[in-house]
C-alpha positions in Angstrom: 52.5 45.2 -62.4 55.5 43.9 -60.4 54.4 45.7 -57.4 51.1 43.7 -57.6 52.7 40.3 -57.9 54.9 41.0 -55.1 52.2 42.1 -52.8 50.2 39.0 -53.9 53.2 36.6 -53.2 53.6 38.2 -49.7 49.9 37.8 -48.9 49.9 34.4 -50.3 52.6 33.2 -48.1 51.1 34.8 -45.1 47.8 33.2 -45.7 49.6 29.9 -46.0 51.0 30.3 -42.5 47.6 30.8 -41.0 46.5 27.5 -42.4 49.6 25.5 -41.2 49.4 23.9 -37.6 51.5 25.6 -34.9 53.2 24.0 -32.1 51.8 24.8 -28.7 53.7 24.2 -25.5 51.4 23.1 -22.5 51.8 21.4 -19.2 49.6 20.5 -16.4 50.3 22.1 -13.0 49.3 20.4 -9.9 48.0 22.3 -6.9 48.2 20.4 -3.6 47.0 20.9 0.1 46.5 19.2 3.3 43.5 19.4 5.4 43.8 19.0 9.2 40.7 17.4 10.8 39.2 19.5 13.5 37.6 16.5 15.0 39.6 14.0 16.8 38.6 10.6 18.2 40.3 9.3 21.3 40.0 6.2 23.5 39.5 7.6 27.0 38.9 4.2 28.7 39.3 0.8 27.1 36.3 -1.6 27.5 36.4 -4.9 29.4 33.9 -7.6 29.2 32.8 -9.2 32.5 31.4 -12.7 32.6 28.5 -12.8 35.2 27.4 -16.1 34.0 28.4 -18.8 31.4 26.4 -17.3 28.6 26.8 -13.5 28.9 29.7 -11.1 28.3 29.0 -7.5 29.4 30.7 -4.2 29.8 28.5 -3.3 32.8 30.5 -2.6 35.9 28.0 -4.4 38.2 29.1 -7.7 36.2 32.7 -6.9 36.6 32.9 -5.2 33.2 34.2 -1.8 32.1 32.3 0.4 29.8 34.4 1.8 27.2 34.5 5.6 26.8 35.2 7.6 23.5 36.3 11.2 23.8 35.7 13.3 20.7 37.4 16.8 20.6 35.9 19.3 18.1 37.6 22.6 17.3 34.9 23.7 14.7 31.3 23.6 15.4 28.6 22.6 12.9 31.2 20.9 10.7 31.2 17.2 11.9 29.0 14.3 12.8 30.0 11.7 15.4 29.0 8.2 14.4 29.6 5.7 17.3 28.5 1.9 17.1 28.5 -0.7 19.8 29.8 -4.0 18.6 27.7 -6.6 16.7 30.4 -9.3 16.4 33.6 -10.4 17.9 36.8 -9.4 16.1 38.4 -12.3 17.6 37.0 -15.3 19.7 37.3 -18.9 20.2 35.3 -20.9 17.5 31.7 -20.5 18.2 29.2 -22.9 17.0 26.0 -21.0 17.8 24.6 -17.6 17.4 25.5 -14.6 19.6 22.7 -12.1 20.5 24.1 -8.5 20.7 22.7 -5.5 22.5 24.2 -2.2 23.5 23.9 1.4 23.9 25.7 4.6 23.1 25.2 7.6 25.4 26.5 11.1 25.7 28.5 11.2 29.1 30.5 14.2 30.3 30.8 17.4 28.2 33.0 20.3 28.3 30.1 22.8 27.2 26.8 22.7 28.8 24.9 22.8 25.6 26.5 19.6 24.6 24.0 17.9 27.0 21.3 18.4 24.3 23.4 15.9 21.8 21.7 12.8 23.2 18.1 13.9 22.6 19.0 15.2 19.1 20.8 12.1 18.0 19.6 9.4 15.7 19.9 5.7 15.8 20.2 3.1 13.0 20.9 -0.4 14.2 23.9 -0.3 16.5 25.0 3.1 15.3 24.1 6.4 17.0 24.9 9.6 15.0 25.4 13.0 16.9 25.5 16.4 15.1 28.5 18.2 16.9 27.1 21.7 17.0 29.5 23.1 19.4 33.2 23.1 19.8 34.7 21.3 22.7 34.9 17.9 24.1 32.4 15.2 24.6 32.7 11.8 26.2 30.6 9.0 24.9 29.9 5.7 26.8 29.3 2.5 24.8 27.7 -0.4 26.7 27.8 -3.8 25.0 26.4 -7.2 26.0 26.8 -10.5 24.1 24.6 -13.5 24.9 25.5 -16.9 23.6 23.2 -19.5 22.3 20.3 -17.7 20.7 18.3 -17.5 23.8 19.0 -21.0 24.8 21.7 -19.7 27.3 24.6 -21.9 26.2 28.0 -21.5 27.8 30.7 -19.5 26.0 33.6 -21.5 25.4 36.8 -20.6 27.2 39.1 -18.2 25.8 39.9 -14.7 24.9 37.1 -12.4 23.3 37.5 -9.1 21.6 34.9 -6.7 20.0 35.4 -3.4 18.5 33.7 -0.1 19.1 33.7 1.9 15.9 33.8 5.7 16.5 34.2 8.2 13.7 34.2 11.9 12.9 32.4 12.4 9.5 32.5 15.9 7.9 29.2 17.3 7.2 
């Protein structure tokens, strides 16, 4: 009978340890990494506004302006879209009391690969922004024309001073 009691005590103590909470050691382990973009946006030529008359600022060379040129280098085909917008406001200017009407155009210029010439026809436009699917690896130059007319069609003279507008050019991962 002693044997039976001893076995029962041992089993009873083992059963209790199964019901008692156990301490668990745990830790969160970070995994980090860096992704290098394979699409780079560069300014090839800065833009300059010409002032052919009192109420117009334009990048057109015939009006003493300079069309800005954006260069996009892609080392991985079919992975990025280029989104390029002509300006629709001044980032700095003298105080303006009237409206400014904006027009512009984004176009494919020179390309490093002949198939890139199809980018313009395949692009889409939303307002001032043009989106290009960058389907080939290589370099594409984009021109961005911009014209600002002051006075809401009333042809009012721009106040004297410095004017600056910004072309937004981005590579967006697909």
